[in-house]
N, C-alpha and C positions, 0 to 999 in steps of 0.2 A: 137306215133310224130306225121307225119303228120297231122291227123286229128287236130292235139292244132295248127296245124302252119297254115293249113286251116280255119279255124274257125279265128285265127287273125287279117289272107290277110283282109274274108268276114270281121271283125269290123271292122277294119281298111278302106276297102274302102265307109262300111258304115260309116268314121267318118267324110273320106276326102269329100265325098257329101254332109253328114247336116254342114260340116264345107264351104264350097260352096255356100249351100244356102242360111246360113246364113250370109255368107258376101256377099254374089249377094243381100240379103232384106236390109241389113245394108246399102251396095253402094247407090240400088233404095233411101230408106230415107233420106240420106244425100243429094241423088242430091235431092230431091224434095225440101226439107230443104234448098237448094244452087239456087233455085229456087223462092223461096215465101224469101229469103232475098235482094237475087238480086230484084224480083220487088216490093217489100217492100220500099227498094230505091229508084228505078224509080217515086215510086208513092210519096216520099217524097219530091225526089229532082222537083218535079213537086207543089208539095204543096210548095213549099219556093220560086220556081218563081212568083205562081198566090198572097204569101202574100206576095210577094217584088210588084207587080202587082198591086193588095192590096192601099197597104201602100203609094205610087206616088202617085194612083189612087184619094186619101182622102187627100191626101196635097197637091192637085192641085186645088178640090172642096174649102177647105178651102183658099186658097189661092182667087178661082173664089169668093167665099164667099166675103170673106174680102173688096175686089176692088170693087167688090158688095153695099158693105153695104156704101164705105170711098162717091163713086160716088149718093146716092141717098142721102148723109147725108150732102152733099156739094150742089149736086138740093135743098133740103128740104133746107137750111139754108140761102140761095139763096132768095128762099121765104120767107123770112124773120117772116115769119107766124109765134106766137108766139104758137098756136094751133102744129106747127110739132118743138116746143125745144122737149118739152116731147121724143115723136115718136125717136127724132136722139140720147136722147139721153139713151130710151131701144137698142136701134139700137146700136150702138158704145161701148153700154157694156156689148155684148156677149162675152164673156172670146175664140175668137177664137187662139190668141198665145196655153195660154193656155190647149184649147182642139190639138194641133198640138204634143206640148209636151208632150203630154198625150198618142198620139197615135207612136210616137219616144219612148218613152217610156215599152210600150204597146211590139214593138215591135222588141226589141233587147233587152228587157227579156226574146223573146222566139228565138231568131235565134238562140243565143250559147243551149238552150233543145236539136233542132232538130238538131245540127250540131254533140256537143256527141253521142245521137241515131245514125245518120251517121254514124260516128265513129266506134261505137262498134260494128252496122252493116257489115259491110267491114272488120272489124280486123277479124272477125267471120265467114262470108266468105271468109276472104282468109286461117285461122286458114281450115274450112270443105275442102279448095280445097288439101290442102297441107296431110291432112290426107286422105283423100279420092283418093286423085293422081292420 
């Protein structure tokens, strides 16, 4: 009976050691996943900031082009020369408003997708934190 008790005790200690070792490995993996998710979330946030800067810059460039084109057309028109009429017409036909609308639509469609990914990452990170305790 003492031998069985000793064997059971040794088996329990071995089980506890393996269980603790496995738990430690799982916790390390969870910590690494959580760290990666935090990094990914930060990267997305930076990307969103850069996208905003890009969108703003594109719109500013289009506004500058629009003003420049208007000034150029005015100057060409003031000369009164017929040769510039076609050039004025071509410059005036550039669809800058359409391009601004396209840019706005593109970025407006992109933002909700990024927001959804970010929310899923935050939710998963929170769940990992709760389970990892």
